C-alpha positions as CSV (number, residue, x, y, z in Angstrom):
1,M,100.8,94.7,103.1
2,S,102.8,95.9,100.1
3,L,101.7,98.9,98.1
4,A,103.3,97.3,95.1
5,E,100.5,94.8,95.1
6,T,98.0,97.5,94.3
7,P,97.7,99.3,91.0
8,I,100.2,102.2,90.7
9,P,98.4,105.5,90.7
10,S,98.8,107.4,87.5
11,L,97.7,110.8,88.6
12,R,100.8,111.8,90.6
13,E,103.0,111.4,87.6
14,K,101.1,114.3,85.9
15,Q,101.1,116.5,89.0
16,H,103.5,119.1,90.4
17,P,106.8,117.5,91.4
18,L,106.4,118.4,95.1
19,I,103.1,116.6,95.2
20,R,104.6,113.5,93.6
21,Q,107.5,113.5,96.0
22,L,105.2,114.0,99.0
23,A,102.8,111.2,98.0
24,N,105.7,108.8,97.6
25,C,107.2,109.9,100.9
26,I,103.9,109.4,102.8
27,E,103.5,105.9,101.4
28,E,107.1,105.0,102.1
29,I,106.9,106.0,105.8
30,W,103.5,104.2,106.2
31,L,105.0,101.0,104.9
32,R,108.2,101.3,107.0
33,Y,106.4,101.8,110.3
34,L,102.8,100.5,110.1
35,D,101.1,97.2,109.2
36,L,98.7,98.3,106.5
37,S,95.5,96.7,105.4
38,P,92.9,98.0,102.9
39,Y,90.2,100.4,104.0
40,E,87.1,100.0,101.9
41,L,85.5,103.1,100.4
42,P,82.2,103.0,98.5
43,D,82.9,101.6,95.0
44,D,82.0,104.8,93.2
45,L,84.2,107.1,95.4
46,G,87.7,105.6,95.1
47,Y,88.3,107.1,91.6
48,V,86.2,109.9,90.3
49,E,86.1,111.9,87.1
50,G,84.0,115.0,86.4
51,R,84.1,118.4,84.7
52,L,84.7,121.8,86.3
53,E,84.3,124.9,84.1
54,G,85.2,123.0,81.0
55,E,88.2,121.2,82.5
56,K,88.5,117.6,83.5
57,L,88.6,116.9,87.2
58,T,90.1,113.7,88.4
59,I,90.3,112.4,92.0
60,E,92.2,109.3,93.1
61,N,91.9,108.0,96.7
62,Q,94.1,105.5,98.4
63,V,92.9,104.5,101.9
64,Y,94.4,102.1,104.4
65,Q,94.1,101.1,108.1
66,S,96.4,99.8,110.8
67,S,96.2,98.7,114.4
68,Q,96.6,102.3,115.6
69,F,94.7,104.1,112.8
70,R,91.2,103.4,111.6
71,K,91.7,105.3,108.4
72,M,94.8,106.6,106.6
73,H,93.6,108.6,103.6
74,L,95.7,109.9,100.7
75,E,93.8,111.9,98.0
76,L,95.3,113.3,94.8
77,A,93.2,115.5,92.6
78,K,93.9,117.3,89.3
79,I,91.8,120.0,87.5
80,G,93.0,120.2,83.9
81,N,96.4,121.8,83.7
82,S,95.5,124.6,86.2
83,L,95.3,122.9,89.6
84,D,97.0,120.0,91.4
85,I,96.0,118.9,94.9
86,L,97.3,116.5,97.6
87,H,95.3,115.9,100.7
88,C,96.2,113.4,103.5
89,V,94.7,112.7,106.9
90,M,95.3,109.9,109.4
91,F,92.4,109.2,111.7
92,P,93.5,107.4,114.9
93,R,91.4,104.6,116.4
94,S,89.3,105.8,119.3
95,N,91.3,103.9,121.9
96,Y,94.6,105.7,120.9
97,P,95.0,109.2,122.3
98,L,96.9,110.4,119.2
99,P,96.6,113.7,117.2
100,M,95.3,113.9,113.7
101,F,98.2,114.1,111.2
102,G,97.1,116.1,108.2
103,T,98.9,117.7,105.2
104,D,97.7,119.5,102.1
105,L,99.3,120.9,99.0
106,V,97.6,123.1,96.4
107,G,99.5,124.2,93.3
108,G,99.1,125.2,89.7
109,R,101.2,126.3,86.8
110,G,104.5,125.4,88.5
111,Q,103.8,127.1,91.8
112,I,102.6,125.7,95.1
113,S,100.2,128.3,96.5
114,A,99.4,126.6,99.8
115,A,101.2,124.0,101.9
116,V,100.1,122.9,105.3
117,V,101.1,120.2,107.8
118,D,100.0,119.7,111.4
119,L,99.5,117.2,114.2
120,S,96.2,118.5,115.4
121,P,95.3,117.4,119.0
122,V,91.9,115.8,119.7
123,A,92.5,114.3,123.1
124,D,93.2,115.7,126.6
125,G,91.3,118.9,126.0
126,R,92.6,119.1,122.5
127,T,96.2,119.6,123.8
128,L,99.2,117.8,122.4
129,S,100.7,115.4,124.9
130,R,104.0,116.2,126.6
131,E,105.8,113.6,124.5
132,Y,104.6,115.3,121.2
133,Q,105.4,118.8,122.5
134,N,108.9,117.8,123.6
135,V,109.9,116.2,120.3
136,L,108.2,118.8,118.1
137,G,109.6,121.6,120.2
138,A,113.1,120.3,119.6
139,L,112.9,120.7,115.8
140,P,114.4,123.8,114.2
141,E,112.0,126.7,113.7
142,P,110.5,126.5,110.3
143,D,112.1,129.0,107.9
144,F,109.6,130.2,105.2
145,T,109.3,133.7,103.7
146,Q,105.6,133.6,103.0
147,P,103.6,132.3,106.0
148,R,99.8,132.1,105.4
149,T,96.9,132.8,107.7
150,L,94.8,130.0,109.0
151,P,91.1,130.0,108.1
152,P,88.5,131.2,110.7
153,W,87.7,127.6,111.6
154,G,91.4,126.9,112.2
155,D,91.3,126.5,116.0
156,I,91.7,122.8,115.5
157,F,95.4,123.3,114.6
158,S,98.3,123.1,117.0
159,D,101.0,125.6,117.7
160,F,103.3,123.5,115.5
161,C,101.1,123.9,112.4
162,V,103.1,125.0,109.3
163,F,101.0,126.9,106.7
164,V,103.0,128.6,104.0
165,R,103.4,129.5,100.3
166,P,106.8,127.9,99.7
167,E,109.2,129.4,97.2
168,V,110.3,127.2,94.4
169,G,113.4,125.2,95.3
170,A,114.8,125.3,98.8
171,E,111.5,126.2,100.6
172,E,109.7,123.3,98.8
173,D,112.5,121.0,100.0
174,R,112.2,122.3,103.5
175,F,108.4,121.8,103.6
176,L,108.9,118.2,102.3
177,A,111.4,117.6,105.0
178,R,109.1,119.0,107.7
179,V,106.2,116.8,106.6
180,K,108.6,113.8,106.7
181,Q,109.7,114.7,110.3
182,Y,106.1,115.1,111.5
183,L,105.0,111.9,109.9
184,E,107.9,109.8,111.3
185,I,107.4,111.3,114.7
186,H,103.7,110.5,114.5
187,C,104.3,106.9,113.5
188,Q,106.9,106.4,116.2
189,Q,104.6,107.8,118.9
190,A,101.8,105.7,117.6
191,L,103.8,102.5,118.0
192,S,104.9,103.4,121.5
193,T,101.4,104.5,122.7
194,K,99.2,102.1,124.6
195,P,95.4,101.8,124.1
196,V,93.4,103.7,126.7
197,S,90.4,102.7,128.7
198,D,86.8,102.9,127.5
199,E,86.2,106.0,129.7
200,R,88.7,108.0,127.7
201,Q,87.5,106.9,124.3
202,A,84.4,109.1,124.5
203,Q,86.6,112.2,124.9
204,I,88.8,111.1,121.9
205,I,85.8,110.5,119.7
206,A,84.3,113.9,120.6
207,G,87.6,115.5,119.7
208,Q,87.7,113.8,116.4
209,Q,84.1,114.8,115.7
210,Y,85.0,118.4,116.4
211,Y,88.0,118.2,114.1
212,C,85.8,116.8,111.3
213,R,83.0,119.3,111.7
214,K,85.6,122.1,111.5
215,Q,87.2,120.6,108.4
216,Q,83.8,120.3,106.7
217,K,83.6,124.1,106.9
218,N,86.3,124.3,104.2
219,D,84.2,126.3,101.7
220,K,86.8,126.2,99.0
221,T,86.8,122.4,98.8
222,R,83.0,122.2,99.1
223,R,82.5,124.8,96.3
224,V,84.8,122.9,93.9
225,L,83.0,119.7,94.5
226,E,79.6,121.2,94.2
227,K,80.4,122.9,90.9
228,A,81.7,119.6,89.5
229,F,79.3,117.1,91.0
230,G,76.4,118.9,92.6
231,K,75.6,119.7,96.3
232,Q,74.3,116.2,97.3
233,W,77.4,114.5,95.9
234,A,79.7,117.0,97.5
235,E,78.1,116.6,100.9
236,R,78.4,112.8,100.6
237,Y,82.0,113.0,99.6
238,M,82.9,115.5,102.4
239,T,81.2,113.3,105.0
240,T,82.1,109.9,103.7
241,V,85.5,110.1,102.2
242,L,87.2,113.3,103.5
243,F,86.0,113.7,107.0
244,D,83.8,110.9,108.2
245,M,83.1,111.1,111.9
246,P,83.6,108.2,114.3
247,E,80.5,107.2,116.2
248,M,80.2,107.3,119.9
């Protein structure tokens, strides 16, 4: 599949430069390594507009799937001129014992306030495989001056999680490079991983469900959606688009 065949998203061109660079980087790596096909969202949830405290809120979703991943979600959101958001999660299929790649950027008025990337384990007792640990452990230690504290529900993240407030310039470049490294490693590992037996799939599904339940506890995201669209819509979006759980 060629992403050039789909309408070019307009939102990223109006967002913080790091968000635009990261969105382009994610798509380029997906195309280079994986055989993409569309993943269908409900018609009313692919592109959404609303109002939040007098400002326009726009959400654009691009979602794909591949042989190894049941869902690869890239969300861009913008609230007026005050807040830009990128959110990306790759959900492995239940017969692939792969971690959950996730990255988020939150910024406004020229500054990225939060940047996170991780390969969160969901299989084998929620422990990264030796292959992942070896290759991630060989990377240089991340060098950022303002590390941030993970939320109380953050036990889903690995020891390799990077959560920082990057300084403008070199630290933003380093964060982009780290996301690129994690994503390329993840795609390479996915291509070399063989599907597992039915017996192991139940454990993988349970791990993904735990990950999704924890992510759904993100009160900041939920409050924004509830203020803009109401509680019922926010719950549907959180559980249908952002963190839908695989079924046993």
